[in-house]
N, C-alpha and C positions, 0 to 999 in steps of 0.2 A: 817120080810119083806114082803111087798106086792109090787107086779108090776101093775099098771092099764092096762085094755085093749089098750088105746092109746098108752102107753108105748112100750107095747108088740109088737104092730103093727109098730112101728117106729123102733124098734130093729130089726125085721125080714126082713122089706124093706131095712134097711142099711146092712145087712147080705147078701142081693142077689147082693150088689155092691161089695163086698170084693173078693181077689183073691180065698181065701181058702172057700171051701163051707161046707154047713150044719152045724153040731155042730160045727166044727172048727172055723168057723166065728162068730155064736151067741157067742162062750166062748169068742172071742177076743172082741167083743164089749163090752158084759157084764161086762168083766174085766175092762175096762175102764171106764164104769159108776161107779163101785162100787169102783174103786181104792181110792178116796178120803174118804172113810167110812172105809177102813181096819184096819188102824192103829189108829186113834184117831177118831172114829165116834162120840163120845158124844161132840166135839167140833164142830159138823155140826148142822146148824140151822133145816135141814130137819129131823134129829134125833130127836124124841119126846118122853119125858118121859109118859107113859100110864100104869095106875094101877100097879105099882110098877115094871114096866118092860121099856123096850125102843122099839120104833115102828119107821121102815123107811118104806116110802112109794115111790118107783121109779115110778114117773109121766113122761108127756109128755115133760114137761119143762127141768126136770134133763136130760132126754136122748137128747133133741134138744141141751143143752148145750155142751154135750160131741161130738154129730156128727155134730153140727153146720148146721143144716138145716134150 
C-alpha cells in the first residue's frame, strides 16, 4: 500500500477538525479510508495486480470520497 503526498496532506488537515487529537484522530480517519478494503480488497477497482502481488495506492480522490471535501 502506498499513500500519495496529497492524500497524506488531506488526512492530516481533516484530523485537525476531529474532536480527538493526534494519533487517535489519524487512526479514526485512516480506518474510514481503508474500511472498504479490509474484508474483500480484491473486488475493489483501486486494488491492482502487480508483479504477482497486489497494490493499493491511497490518493486524494479516495480520501476525498471518504471525508467528502
